[in-house]
N, C-alpha and C positions, 0 to 999 in steps of 0.2 A: 809514205804519204804521197799521193799524186800531186803534181804541179801542173799549172796551166800557163799558156802564153799570156802575155799582157793583152793581146788582142781578144782572146776568149774571155779573160776576166773583165775587160772593159765592156764587152758585149753582154755578159751576165749582169754587170752593174747597171747597164742601160735598161735591161729587162726589169731588174729590181726597182729602179726608179719609176718605171711605168706602172709596175704593180703597186708600189706605195701610193702613187697618185690615184690609181683606179680604186683601191680599197677605200680611200678617203672620199673620193668623188661619189662612189656608189652609196656610201654611208650618209653623206650629206644629202644626196637625192632621196634616200629613204626617209630622212628626217624632215626635209624641206618641201617635198612634193605636195601639191594640192590639186583639187579638182575632183569631179565626179568619178573618173576612172582611176584615181590615185590609189584607193585602198587595195585594189586588185594587183597593182604593180609594186606597191610599197615593199611587200615581202620579197619580191624578186630582186629588188635593189639590195635589200639586206642580205639575202642569201648569196648573191654574187659578190658583195663586199667581203663576206666571210671567206669565200672561195679564193678571192684575190689575196687575202691576208695569208692563206695557206701557201699560195704560190710564192709570195714574198718571203715567207719563212724558209721554204725549200730552197729558193735561190740564194738567200743569205747564207744558209748552212753550206750549200755547195761552194759558194765563193770562199767562205772561210776555210773549208776543207782543202780547197785548191791553192791556198796560200795567199788569197787576196783579202781585201778589207771591204766588207759590204757597205754600200752607200746608205746614208740615212736621208738623202735629199730626193724627194719625189720630183717628178716632172710636173708641169703645170696642172693645177686642179681647177676644173670648171664646175661652177655651182650656180644654182638659181635659175630663174627663167621659167618658162612654161614646161609642163610635163613633156610635151612633144620635143621641146628644145633639149631637155635633159636626156631623153631617149636617143635623140640624134647625136648628141655629144658623146654619150656612152658607146653608141655603135661606132662612131668615128674612132674612139679610143681602142675598141676591140679590133677594128680593121687594121689600125696601126700596129697593135700588138701581134696580130696574126702575121703580118708581113715581116716584122722583126724576128719573130720566132722561127719563121721559115729560113731566114738568112742565117740565124745563129745556130740552127740545127745543122745547116750545111757546113758552117765553120767548125762545129764540134766533130762532125763526121770527118772533115779534112784533117783535123788534129788527132783523129783516132781516139776520141774521148767518148766511149760508148755510154758511160753512165750519165754524163751531162747531156748527150744527145737524147737519151731516153727520157730524162727529166723534162727537157724542153718539148719533146714530142707529146708527153702527157699534158703539159700545160697548154700546148697548142690545141689539143683536142677540147679542153675546157673552154678556151677562148672562142673557138669556132662554135661551140654550143651556146655561149653567151650571145655571140653575134646573131645566131639563128633565132634565139628567143627574142632579142631586141627587134629584129626585122619582122618577126611575127606580130609583135605588139604594135609596131609602127604601121603595119599593113591593115590593121583593123580600123 
């Protein structure tokens, strides 16, 4: 069974905490959003929430496999406000995640943990897609 350093496990738990916050935040935005443009954006919020849940599951499974204990504590969840504010907060969260995943990919590479690195690279690609979608909606 593979083992990871405390530093890598802490990094993965940080990622997990952000994913737990993101899936909740997106779902709340899906439920609470209002306004003329909201119906077109509502399904995007829901779809991203489900994708973030899959990220959280994959991270938790990897942490467990590596001998760690997956966190159940999400980072701060932002909810409510105008649709534009929700989109901006979600974009801010994606940009934070992108920066963290890049750092944690480098850490996994340094520790020669190819499987963790590939997992994080896959999630990073999704997060960059989310950021791109949010930027496109905000530009309209």
